[in-house]
C-alpha positions, 0 to 999 in steps of 0.5 A: 248433169254429170260433170268432169275437169275434162272430158276425153272423146275416144278411148283408143290407146292414145285417148286411155293415155291422156285419161292416165296422165290427167288424172294422175295430175289431180284432175276428174276425168271422163273418157267417152267413146262409141266402142263397147271397150278400150281400144275396140276402134282404130287401135284394134286395128294397128299393126303395133310396130315400135320403130325408129326409122324416120327421115325427120330427126324429131320423128326418130327423137319422139318414137326413142322416147316413147319407146322406152314406155313399152319396155317399162309397161308394167311400171309405167301402167302399175301392172294391175289388170285383170286380163294381163299386160300387153307384151312387148316382143323385141325382134329388132328392126331391120332398114334395108338399104342400097348404094345410093339409099339417102333414107338409110344414111338420113336414119344412121346419122340420126340414130347415132345422134339420138343414141339409139344402139344399132349394127350396120349389116353389109350384104353377106350379113344380112343374107346370113341373118335373114336367108329367106330374103332375096336381096334383089333390088326390083324397085320402084314399088309398082302394082302387080297389073304393072308389068314393072312390078315383074321385072327382074332384079336390077342390082341387089341391096348393099346392106341394112341397119339394125336397131335390136330394141326395136319391136312390136306389141302383140294385142294392142287392144290390150295395151288400151285397156292397161291404160284405162286399168291404170287411168281408173286406179287415179279415178278415171271414170270411162262411158262406152257405148256412147256418143257425143253429138254436141260440144257446148260452149259458153263465153269463147271457152268450152262448157261441155259435151252433149251426148246422143240421149240428150244429157249433157256433161259440163267440163271446161277441158274437152279433148278431141282424141276421136281418131279417124272421126276427130275432123267430124268432132272438130266440125261440132265445136266449131274449130279449124286449123291449117292441117286438116284430118282425114279418115284413110282406109288401111288394110293389114295382112297375117300369113304363115312365116316363110321356111328355110329348109322346112322350119320357119325363117327368123322372125323379121320387122323391116319396112321395104321401100324398093317393093313398097311393104312393111312386115313384122313377126306374130305370134305362132309362126305367122307375120303380119304386111302392111304398105308403106304406101308408095306411090303407085298405091292409091289412097282410099278415104272413106266416112269412118262410120261407112267403111266397108272393112272386108279384105279386098282382092286387089290389096290381098294381091298387092301385098302378098306379092310384094312380100313373095317377091322379096321372100320367095318361099312364102308363095302367095297364100290362098286363105285370106286374113288379116284386118281393115281400119281406118287410119286419122291421116293428117294432110303431113302425115304427123300428129296435131297435138295442140290447143285450139282457137277455142280455149279448153278444147285441145287435140290429139288427132291426125295420127296416121297410122304412126302413134300406137308407138308413142301412145303413153308418150303422147299422153304425157305431152298432152297432159303437160300441154293442157297443165301449161296452158290452163295455167295461162302459158301462150303455146301459140306464140312461145311453143312448149318444149317437154322433157323426155321421162326416159331420154334426155330429149327435148320435145318441141311441141310446136312441130306438131302445132295445128297451124304449123307450114307443111315441109316442102319435103314431108315423106307423106307416108307411114314410113316417114 
């Protein structure tokens, strides 16, 4: 029989961050994952975008604080990994806007309040910085089998906000491995290729986990960071709450950079709500494109153990055609390349970072495609929460507030509570 102070179910990028932060606080942690290595599940299929463009101030604040962990990655992790360190590529974040665009006005207001550096470009500057773009307004988003998709532009984009600190991580799985190695230096243990099949209880408190081989690990703390399997793990634990999670199929596609006068266009990271896609640069003059989940795109819920992870003709066509309307020189690539993964989607697309009704059982779930950028911060928040609750703090009655390590932000964990009321104006998309 094995023992640990804390068992962490899941060794994706968030799970590894939780392991690191708890280990740095002196806990003997054991991370368990069905995959063969850290970050080999949902993390490996992440677009790994680091952005600060959210409609809610809390999302902007969290993402700005979370970005600083990437800015300081070598120092934060300790800079010791035989595979090298994940690289943060500061390409800048572009938020296009039109004359009546409420989202961009909200983002601009939040950026000013939080203190995020940015510029405001008019249409002329926008076109000059990114000459590969057609600045026409084609929306609202539609799918290619809808005749409205092919309509001519009705107007022009008015300009863009540009935050130079936005960027991406080109190898998200390596980032998880960096965190694993940092945690191991603090005494953390990892067990891969292992499935948790039961959660043990004793006297109203979690007592450990049961593994597929019949063995057990005793622990008075268990943290569910199981990604798309989070709902199944909660079911094992016998816990329920107002905000649920489901597994959502998502695709991201890789295409070559468009050209301008025969040379690759300037690298661009942008969410285009006029056409319903996002794009970021990648290595080797390529780009990653994906959906921002407009209303016209169906949500495909799956069993994460049975999901078909092959690129679909329909989604490949939709996303590449959307990108080619904005970037005409892109054309429509014939060779399909990309990744298909599964999001751990919460009911309001916001994470659950909370305790549960079972003492000692905690959750960092419902990432909804938005937690890679905040992974290290999520580890810090969960460690602060677990430390406080285990010391007797009543988080349900008095939600914990955590000060940022890098910024002067104050993060209200009550916003990520399991029993929160879903806002009527929730964005319900990956863009937030």
